[in-house]
C-alpha positions in Angstrom: 0.0 0.0 0.0 1.4 3.4 -1.0 1.6 6.3 1.4 -1.1 8.1 -0.5 -3.6 5.3 -0.4 -2.8 4.7 3.3 -3.5 8.3 4.1 -6.8 8.2 2.3 -7.8 5.1 4.2 -6.9 6.7 7.5 -9.0 9.8 6.7 -12.0 7.6 5.7 -11.7 5.6 9.0 -11.5 8.8 11.0 -14.6 10.2 9.2 -16.7 7.1 9.5 -15.4 6.0 12.9 -13.5 2.9 13.8 -16.7 1.1 14.7 -17.9 1.3 11.1 -14.6 1.2 9.3 -11.7 -0.8 10.5 -8.2 0.7 10.9 -6.2 -0.1 7.7 -4.0 -3.2 8.2 -0.8 -1.3 7.7 -1.7 1.0 10.6 -3.0 -1.6 13.0 -1.0 -2.2 16.1 -1.4 -5.3 18.3 -2.6 -4.6 21.8 -3.9 -1.1 21.0 -7.4 0.1 20.8 -8.6 0.9 17.3 -9.0 4.7 17.9 -5.6 5.0 19.5 -4.0 3.0 16.7 -5.7 5.2 14.2 -4.4 8.5 15.8 -0.9 7.1 16.2 -0.8 6.1 12.5 -2.2 9.5 11.5 0.5 11.3 13.5 3.2 9.2 11.9 1.8 9.7 8.4 1.6 13.4 8.9 5.3 13.6 9.8 6.2 11.5 6.8 4.1 13.6 4.4 5.6 16.9 5.7 9.1 15.5 5.5 8.6 14.4 2.0 7.4 17.8 0.6 9.7 19.4 -2.0 10.5 23.1 -1.5 8.2 25.3 -3.7 10.0 27.6 -6.2 10.4 31.1 -4.7 8.0 33.7 -6.1 9.7 36.5 -8.0 10.5 39.6 -6.0 8.3 42.7 -6.7 9.9 45.5 -8.6 11.5 48.2 -6.3 9.2 51.0 -5.1 9.2 54.1 -7.3 11.6 56.9 -6.4 10.1 59.8 -4.5 12.2 62.9 -5.0 10.5 65.0 -2.3 12.5 65.8 0.9 11.8 63.9 4.1 9.7 65.2 7.0 11.4 67.1 9.8 12.0 64.7 12.7 9.5 66.4 15.0 6.8 66.2 12.3 7.6 62.6 11.7 7.0 61.9 15.4 3.8 63.9 15.4 2.4 61.9 12.5 3.2 58.6 14.3 1.3 60.0 17.3 -1.7 60.9 15.2 -1.8 57.6 13.5 -1.4 55.7 16.8 -4.3 57.7 18.4 -6.5 56.7 15.4 -6.0 53.0 16.2 -6.4 53.4 20.0 -9.7 52.1 21.5 -12.0 54.9 22.5 -13.1 55.2 26.1 -16.6 54.4 27.2 -17.4 57.8 28.7 -19.6 60.2 26.8 -17.5 63.2 27.9 -14.6 64.2 25.6 -12.4 65.6 28.3 -9.8 68.3 27.8 -7.4 66.5 25.5 -7.5 67.4 21.8 -9.1 64.9 19.4 -6.0 63.8 17.4 -8.2 61.9 14.9 -9.8 65.1 13.8 -6.4 66.8 13.5 -5.0 64.2 11.0 -6.7 65.8 8.0 -5.3 69.2 8.9 -1.9 67.7 9.4 -2.0 66.1 5.9 -3.1 69.3 4.3 -0.2 71.2 5.9 2.3 68.5 5.0 1.3 68.6 1.4 1.7 72.3 1.3 5.3 71.8 2.5 5.9 69.2 -0.2 7.4 66.5 2.0 7.3 62.8 1.4 5.7 60.3 3.7 8.0 58.2 6.0 8.2 54.7 4.5 7.6 53.0 7.9 4.3 54.9 8.4 2.9 54.3 4.9 1.0 51.1 6.0 -0.7 52.9 8.9 -1.5 55.9 6.6 -3.1 53.6 4.0 -5.1 51.8 6.8 -6.4 55.2 8.0 -7.4 56.2 4.5 -9.1 52.9 4.0 -11.3 53.5 7.0 -12.0 57.2 6.3 -12.8 58.2 2.7 -12.3 61.9 3.6 -8.6 61.2 4.2 -8.0 59.6 0.8 -7.2 62.5 -1.5 -4.7 64.1 0.9 -3.2 60.8 1.9 -2.6 59.7 -1.6 -0.9 63.0 -2.5 1.3 62.7 0.7 2.1 59.0 0.2 3.0 59.6 -3.5 3.8 56.9 -6.0 4.7 54.4 -3.3 1.0 54.3 -2.2 0.1 52.7 -5.6 3.1 50.4 -5.3 1.9 49.1 -1.9 -1.7 49.0 -3.1 -0.6 46.5 -5.7 0.7 44.2 -3.0 -2.2 44.4 -0.6 -5.8 44.0 -1.6 -7.0 46.0 1.4 -5.4 49.1 -0.1 -6.8 48.7 -3.6 -8.9 51.9 -3.1 -5.6 53.8 -4.0 -5.7 52.2 -7.5 -9.3 53.0 -8.0 -9.1 56.6 -6.7 -9.5 59.3 -9.3 -7.6 61.7 -7.1 -4.3 60.0 -7.1 -3.4 60.4 -10.7 -0.1 58.6 -10.2 -1.0 55.7 -12.4 -2.0 57.9 -15.3 0.1 58.3 -18.4 1.8 61.6 -19.1 -0.9 64.1 -20.1 1.1 65.0 -23.2 1.3 61.4 -24.4 -1.7 61.3 -26.7 -1.4 57.7 -27.7 -1.1 56.4 -24.1 -4.0 58.6 -23.1 -6.1 57.3 -25.9 -5.3 53.7 -25.1 -6.2 54.2 -21.4 -9.4 56.0 -22.4 -10.5 53.1 -24.6 -9.4 50.2 -22.4 -9.2 51.5 -18.8 -11.6 51.0 -15.9 -14.2 53.7 -15.2 -12.2 55.2 -12.3 -9.0 55.3 -14.5 -10.9 56.9 -17.3 -12.5 59.5 -15.1 -9.1 60.4 -13.6 -7.6 60.6 -17.0 -10.4 62.9 -18.3 -10.0 65.2 -15.3 -6.2 65.3 -15.8 -6.5 66.1 -19.5 -9.2 68.7 -18.8 -6.9 70.5 -16.4 -4.2 70.7 -19.1 -6.2 71.1 -22.3 -10.0 71.6 -22.1 -10.4 71.0 -25.8 -8.4 67.8 -25.8 -10.6 66.4 -23.0 -13.7 67.3 -24.9 -12.5 65.6 -28.0 -11.6 62.5 -26.0 -15.1 62.4 -24.5 -16.8 62.9 -27.8 -14.8 60.1 -29.4 -16.6 57.4 -27.4 -19.7 59.3 -26.4 -22.3 57.2 -28.3 -21.1 53.9 -26.8 -20.9 55.0 -23.2 -23.5 53.9 -20.6 -26.0 56.6 -19.4 -24.6 56.7 -15.9 -21.0 57.0 -17.2 -22.0 59.8 -19.6 -23.5 61.7 -16.7 -20.3 61.4 -14.7 -18.0 62.3 -17.6 -20.2 65.2 -18.6 -19.9 66.6 -15.0 -16.2 66.9 -15.5 -16.8 69.7 -17.9 -17.6 72.0 -15.0 -13.9 72.4 -14.6 -12.8 75.1 -17.0 -16.3 75.4 -18.5 -16.0 77.8 -21.5 -17.8 78.9 -24.7 -15.9 76.3 -26.7 -17.8 73.6 -24.9 -21.1 74.9 -26.2 -21.4 72.9 -29.4 -20.8 69.6 -27.7 -23.2 70.5 -24.9 -25.8 71.7 -27.4 -25.7 68.3 -29.1 -26.0 66.6 -25.7 -29.4 68.3 -25.2 -30.7 65.5 -27.5 -29.2 62.7 -25.4 -31.4 59.7 -24.8 -30.9 60.0 -21.0 -33.1 62.6 -19.2 -30.5 63.2 -16.5 -27.8 63.8 -19.1 -30.0 66.3 -20.9 -30.7 68.1 -17.6 -27.0 68.4 -16.8 -26.1 69.6 -20.3 -28.8 72.3 -19.9 -27.5 73.3 -16.5 -23.9 73.7 -17.9 -25.1 75.7 -20.8 -27.1 78.0 -18.6 -23.9 78.7 -16.7 -22.5 80.2 -19.9 -24.4 83.5 -20.2 -23.5 83.9 -23.8 -24.8 80.4 -24.9 -27.7 80.0 -27.3 -29.6 78.1 -24.6 -29.1 81.0 -22.1 -30.5 83.3 -24.8 -33.5 81.2 -25.3 -34.2 80.9 -21.6 -33.7 84.7 -21.2 -36.3 85.4 -23.8 -38.8 83.0 -22.2 -38.1 84.3 -18.7 -38.4 88.0 -19.8 -41.8 87.3 -21.3 -43.0 86.2 -17.9 -41.5 89.0 -15.8 -42.0 92.7 -16.4 -42.0 96.1 -14.7 -45.4 97.4 -13.7 -45.3 101.2 -13.1 -48.7 101.1 -11.4 -47.6 99.2 -8.3 -48.7 99.9 -4.7 -48.7 103.6 -3.8 -47.7 104.5 -7.4 -44.3 102.8 -7.0 -42.8 100.5 -9.6 -43.4 96.8 -9.0 -42.6 93.5 -10.7 -45.4 91.8 -12.5 -45.3 88.0 -13.1 -47.2 86.0 -15.6 -46.1 82.4 -15.2 -45.9 80.1 -18.3 -49.1 78.3 -19.2 -47.3 75.3 -20.8 -44.0 73.6 -21.0 -43.6 72.8 -24.7 -41.2 70.4 -26.4 -38.6 73.1 -27.1 -38.6 74.0 -23.4 -38.2 70.4 -22.4 -35.3 70.0 -24.8 -33.6 72.9 -23.0 -33.7 71.0 -19.8 -37.0 71.9 -18.3 -39.0 69.2 -16.4 -42.7 69.1 -17.0 -43.9 67.4 -13.8 -43.5 69.4 -10.6 -42.6 67.9 -7.3 -45.4 66.9 -4.9 -47.2 70.0 -3.5 -45.8 72.3 -6.1 -48.0 74.0 -8.8 -47.1 73.5 -12.4 -46.9 77.1 -13.4 -44.7 78.2 -10.5 -42.5 75.1 -11.2 -42.0 76.2 -14.8 -41.4 79.8 -13.9 -38.7 78.9 -11.4 -36.9 76.8 -14.0 -37.0 79.5 -16.6 -35.7 82.3 -14.2 -33.0 80.0 -12.8 -31.6 79.2 -16.2 -31.7 82.8 -17.6 -28.6 85.0 -17.4 -29.0 87.5 -14.6 -27.8 90.3 -16.9 -31.2 90.2 -18.6 -32.9 91.8 -15.7 -31.1 95.1 -15.8 -32.5 95.8 -19.2 -35.9 94.2 -18.5 -36.5 96.0 -15.2 -35.5 99.6 -16.0 -31.7 99.5 -15.7 -31.7 98.8 -12.0 -28.8 97.2 -10.2 -29.2 93.8 -8.5 -29.8 95.4 -5.1 -32.4 97.7 -6.5 -34.1 94.9 -8.5 -34.3 92.7 -5.4 -35.8 95.5 -3.4 -38.7 96.0 -5.8 -42.1 94.7 -4.6 -43.5 91.7 -6.5 -47.2 91.6 -7.3 -49.7 88.7 -6.7 -47.6 86.7 -4.2 -44.8 85.7 -6.6 -42.0 87.3 -4.6 -40.7 84.1 -2.8 -40.8 82.1 -6.0 -39.0 84.7 -8.1 -36.4 85.5 -5.4 -35.7 81.7 -4.9 -35.1 81.3 -8.6 -32.8 84.3 -8.6 -30.9 82.7 -5.7 -30.4 79.5 -7.7 -29.3 81.5 -10.8 -26.8 83.5 -8.7 -25.3 80.3 -7.3 -25.1 78.6 -10.7 -23.6 81.6 -12.4 -21.3 82.5 -9.5 -22.5 86.1 -9.6 -21.2 88.1 -6.6 -23.3 91.2 -7.2 -26.6 89.2 -7.2 -25.4 87.0 -4.3 -24.7 90.1 -2.2 -28.1 91.6 -3.0 -30.0 88.4 -2.3 -28.1 87.7 1.0 -29.3 91.0 2.3 -28.3 92.6 5.6 -26.6 90.2 8.1 -28.6 91.6 11.0 -32.0 90.8 9.4 -33.9 87.8 10.8 -32.5 84.6 9.3 -35.7 83.7 7.5 -36.5 87.2 6.3 -33.6 87.9 3.9 -34.7 89.5 0.6 -34.2 86.4 -1.5 -33.6 83.5 0.9 -35.9 81.1 2.5 -33.3 79.0 4.3 -29.8 79.2 5.8 -28.7 76.6 3.3 -29.5 79.0 0.5 -27.5 81.7 2.2 -24.5 79.4 2.6 -24.6 78.7 -1.2 -24.8 82.4 -2.0 -21.9 83.2 0.3 -19.7 80.9 -1.7 -19.9 83.4 -4.6 -18.3 86.2 -2.5 -14.6 86.7 -2.0 -13.2 85.0 1.1 -12.7 88.3 3.1 -16.2 89.6 2.4 -17.7 86.2 3.1 -16.0 86.1 6.6 -17.0 89.6 7.3 -20.7 88.9 6.4 -20.8 85.8 8.6 -19.1 87.6 11.5 -21.8 90.3 11.4 -24.5 87.5 11.3 -23.0 85.8 14.3 -22.8 89.1 16.2 -26.5 89.7 15.5 -28.0 86.2 15.9 -25.5 84.1 17.9 -24.3 80.7 16.9 -27.4 78.6 16.9 -28.3 79.7 13.3 -24.8 80.1 12.0 -23.4 76.5 11.7 -24.0 76.1 8.0 -22.7 79.6 7.3 -19.4 79.0 9.2 -18.8 75.9 7.1 -18.3 77.9 3.9 -15.7 80.3 5.3 -12.1 79.9 4.5 -9.8 78.2 7.1 -8.3 79.5 9.3 -11.1 81.9 10.0 -10.3 85.6 9.5 -9.7 87.6 12.7 -13.1 89.4 12.7 -15.0 86.1 12.3 -12.9 84.4 14.9 -13.6 87.2 17.4 -17.3 87.0 16.7 -17.4 83.3 17.3 -15.4 83.5 20.5 -17.6 86.4 21.7 -20.8 84.4 21.0 -19.4 81.3 22.8 -18.6 83.6 25.8 -22.2 84.9 25.8 -23.6 81.4 25.6 -21.4 80.4 28.5 -22.5 83.4 30.6 -26.1 82.5 29.9 -25.6 79.3 31.9 -26.9 76.9 29.3 -25.2 73.5 28.6 -22.5 73.6 25.9 -23.8 70.5 24.2 -26.1 72.5 21.8 -22.9 74.2 20.6 -20.9 71.1 20.2 -20.9 71.4 16.4 -19.7 75.0 16.5 -17.0 74.0 19.1 -15.8 71.2 16.8 -15.6 73.7 13.9 -13.7 76.2 16.1 -11.2 73.5 17.0 -10.4 73.0 13.3 -11.0 76.5 12.0 -10.0 79.2 14.5 -6.6 80.8 14.0 -4.3 79.3 16.7 -3.5 82.8 17.8 -7.0 82.9 19.4 -5.8 80.6 22.2 -4.5 83.6 24.2 -8.0 85.2 24.2 -9.7 81.9 25.1 -7.5 80.9 28.1 -9.5 83.1 30.6 -12.7 81.4 29.5 -11.3 78.0 30.4 -11.7 78.8 34.1 -14.7 77.3 35.9 -17.2 80.2 36.4 -19.4 80.8 39.4 -22.9 79.4 38.7 -25.4 82.2 38.3 -28.9 82.0 39.4 -31.0 80.0 36.9 -28.0 78.4 35.3 -28.2 74.7 34.4 -26.5 72.6 37.2 -22.9 71.8 36.4 -23.0 73.8 33.1 -20.0 75.9 34.2 -17.8 72.8 34.6 -18.8 71.5 31.2 -18.0 74.9 29.6 -14.6 75.0 31.3 -13.8 71.6 30.0 -14.8 72.5 26.5 -12.7 75.7 26.5 -9.7 73.9 27.9 -10.0 71.4 25.0 -10.3 74.2 22.5 -7.2 75.9 23.8 -5.3 72.7 23.9 -6.3 71.9 20.3 -5.3 75.4 19.1 -1.9 75.1 20.8 -1.4 71.7 19.2 -2.3 73.0 15.8 0.2 75.8 16.2 2.9 73.3 17.2 2.1 71.0 14.2 2.7 73.9 11.7 5.9 74.9 13.5 7.2 71.3 13.3 6.4 71.0 9.6 8.2 74.3 8.9 11.4 72.9 10.4 14.4 71.8 8.5 13.5 68.9 6.2 15.2 65.6 6.7 16.8 63.8 3.7 14.6 61.3 2.0 15.4 57.6 2.2 16.6 57.6 -1.4 19.2 60.3 -0.7 20.2 59.5 2.9 
């Protein structure tokens, strides 16, 4: 009996049991019970089988990791990164209170942003922990892949858990040279969707026309969902030269693609579609010189139908639930019309003067909301400023806004300094409970006037004796967005105040804890930037 057949017989006896299948004769041992004899024989055969194995041929070694020419991190910054990554993996405590220590996990994105601004390469020994962090948090991936550089892709090819780096459109490291037309064409025709999307974005950044030609070359054969995503890439560098392609796309078989093409065309005030929508919108909105008290007012006559041409230009016939058809059609027309049309149509008035005009027959909110969407789409600062109104006005009573979300979108059209000043005045007038969405669109770190307004509002809330939990979102933003120099002003607030009459029990202690954590975080952010600005260490390739 061969070793192979003996092993098979032993396995069969073990599976069936020695009561039903006798131990093979070659394994039987006089004086031993059958189960014992079976196990002894199996142990002996196992040793024989292992000893008889031939060594397997060694797998080929992977190619060396790509060269990264960037300088290494300063030693202090390297230690800080290791600390941030170690804190990410540490188990969280069971207490609901955050304590006074900074949340290092939330500082990791800021650290990566600052490190990329310095142009340093990631330490090789920390690359696995970095990729693990980015695998767990998608918001870390773009910055992590820039910081990790080409070695992130090299490692991702060796570990399936890091394959997100290969799929990421933001890495760009696996793309051919943007000037290599043949390689770009090959990847465009044969690559995976993520690779093609990354290629299209890279080519678009370099040459908008070349990207458009690349997209047009395979457009008829693309799936509807892919056409939609590819078309969205034209937002970057959108220009009049894109109009012919977008105009053709208005006849696409996908309704979503047609709607996106119409939206992009309406963002080009000189496009033919914008002109068509301007004529339609102007026929619905006019100046009435016989308004209340003899003043001029805006008269509105909403469309009575949504014909085939209007639908081809991106308008949707059926309104959402609870919305009237005519108001729905009017909103779409005004939203897509160039804002410049209203100066001529409404008596040469500026945006502020136009927004201040009364609107007849209850159409004010509908008209102003459509102007808001148009200002956001066209990035028009003058109209955004007019529609935002005065920061001190009640949040729901702005001249053209019905929600803080709309105000946040309008703010994005303003320059960073003006945006911060407007939000600072809003916070001073209304406090922080209404300001969270508005703070989120301000540049980081917050400008000094905005930072002072936020700190003052937190101080007022603290003195009011309420619990800080309702301000936890703003406190989290402050930890990430306040200029570190604000720590000096915040230190006195970290002391535990005397509880005033009517204050919530223990609120003072909670506020003290929150301000201590805020000060500690700002100090740590300041230290992080100082460490990254230190003398760079030589990279491992040059050491």
